[in-house]
Steps between C-alpha positions, in 0.01 A plus 500: 500500500560873464131561430398316820741709705349826361150375567581416864665837550202681342252306720700571813517871410123507443447332835717752688329789328158365586596447864650845515183659360286357781743506791534824696826675424685799628233741380239331712717543808543873453125575510387619837249289690139613474423757770186503713269798478579774752277537803368821645782509751752455220345797312513709815865420551590576136313826499656613828850413366427713189396794714809461720724498192354829378540643855865390509561674168362828640149480354210703627205356688293525184760304300514236775121464492506467119772233514303315770177510296670389178679212667182387670301507179761308306520240769121462530489457122711181540273355769 
């Protein structure tokens, strides 16, 4: 009788482990949803925000232009 009990417990444990391996758990819920590719307007907005941030920190016009260009290039690389 004791052997049957251990067998049932082992089978139930294996069943729960198998279900747990294929069911989404907490880790699956923490992943962000897939994002759509940015559009041209999105890139324009991101680049302008980068230039404004440099301006707010007291950057020169040349630094603002560099930040704008860099942000625009990064964004277009994701398109």
